C-alpha positions in Angstrom: 122.4 219.8 -20.2 122.9 220.4 -23.9 121.5 218.0 -26.4 124.3 215.8 -27.7 123.7 214.0 -31.0 125.7 210.7 -31.2 126.2 211.0 -35.0 127.1 214.7 -35.3 129.9 216.8 -34.2 128.8 218.6 -31.0 131.4 221.1 -29.8 134.2 223.5 -30.8 136.9 221.0 -29.9 135.5 218.4 -32.2 135.1 220.9 -35.1 138.7 222.2 -34.5 140.0 218.6 -34.6 138.2 217.9 -37.8 139.5 221.2 -39.4 143.1 220.3 -38.4 142.9 216.7 -39.7 141.4 217.8 -43.0 144.0 220.6 -43.4 146.7 217.9 -42.8 144.9 215.6 -45.2 144.9 213.0 -42.5 142.8 209.9 -43.0 140.0 209.1 -42.6 139.0 212.8 -41.9 140.2 214.1 -45.3 138.4 211.5 -47.4 135.2 211.8 -45.3 135.2 215.6 -45.7 135.5 215.2 -49.5 132.3 213.2 -49.6 130.3 216.1 -48.1 128.4 217.7 -51.0 128.7 221.3 -51.9 125.3 222.9 -51.5 126.1 226.5 -52.5 123.6 226.3 -55.4 120.9 224.5 -53.4 117.4 226.0 -53.1 115.7 225.4 -49.8 112.2 223.9 -49.9 110.7 225.4 -46.8 107.0 225.3 -46.3 104.4 227.1 -44.2 102.5 223.9 -43.1 104.6 220.9 -42.3 102.5 217.7 -42.3 103.8 214.2 -41.5 101.9 211.0 -41.5 103.0 207.4 -41.5 101.6 207.0 -45.0 102.9 210.3 -46.5 106.6 211.1 -45.9 106.9 213.9 -48.5 107.2 216.8 -46.0 109.7 215.0 -43.7 111.8 214.1 -46.7 111.9 217.7 -47.7 112.9 218.8 -44.2 115.6 216.1 -44.1 117.1 217.3 -47.4 117.2 220.9 -46.2 118.6 219.9 -42.8 121.3 217.9 -44.6 122.1 220.9 -46.8 122.3 223.3 -43.9 124.5 221.0 -41.8 126.8 220.2 -44.7 127.1 223.9 -45.6 128.0 224.7 -42.0 130.7 221.9 -42.0 132.2 223.3 -45.2 132.3 226.8 -43.7 134.0 225.5 -40.5 136.6 223.5 -42.4 137.3 225.8 -45.3 136.5 229.2 -43.9 134.6 230.0 -47.1 131.8 232.3 -46.0 129.6 231.4 -49.0 128.9 228.1 -47.2 128.0 229.9 -44.0 125.6 232.2 -46.0 124.0 229.1 -47.5 123.4 227.5 -44.1 121.9 230.7 -42.9 119.7 231.0 -45.9 118.3 227.5 -45.4 117.6 228.0 -41.7 116.1 231.4 -42.3 113.9 230.1 -45.1 112.3 227.7 -42.6 112.2 230.0 -39.6 110.5 232.8 -41.7 108.1 230.4 -43.4 107.0 227.6 -41.1 103.7 228.3 -39.3 102.3 224.9 -38.3 103.4 221.3 -37.7 100.7 218.6 -37.9 100.1 214.9 -38.6 100.1 211.7 -36.7 103.9 211.3 -37.2 104.9 214.9 -36.4 105.5 214.0 -32.7 108.8 212.4 -33.9 110.2 215.8 -34.8 
């Protein structure tokens, strides 16, 4: 069974619905889409060694920011069709997949 996140869009039908609602400027979809930041100039902060402890949340925060940028870029691409957003999402994901070598720390099990 696929992993379904309760706070994210999960399938093509949901993405298609959002795209249609935004194109029609239907609320609340249109206003919600307008709040999603444009990350085309964003620089990923990937790291080779991800370390997370309950006392030091720096690495998890960095991962969260890159995750948000990648997901937002993917949504922009799906809704607008602008491939620059798809390329940015791909750049962020590739930065992590090519760089990350280890995950450690007492809090890393929550990943």
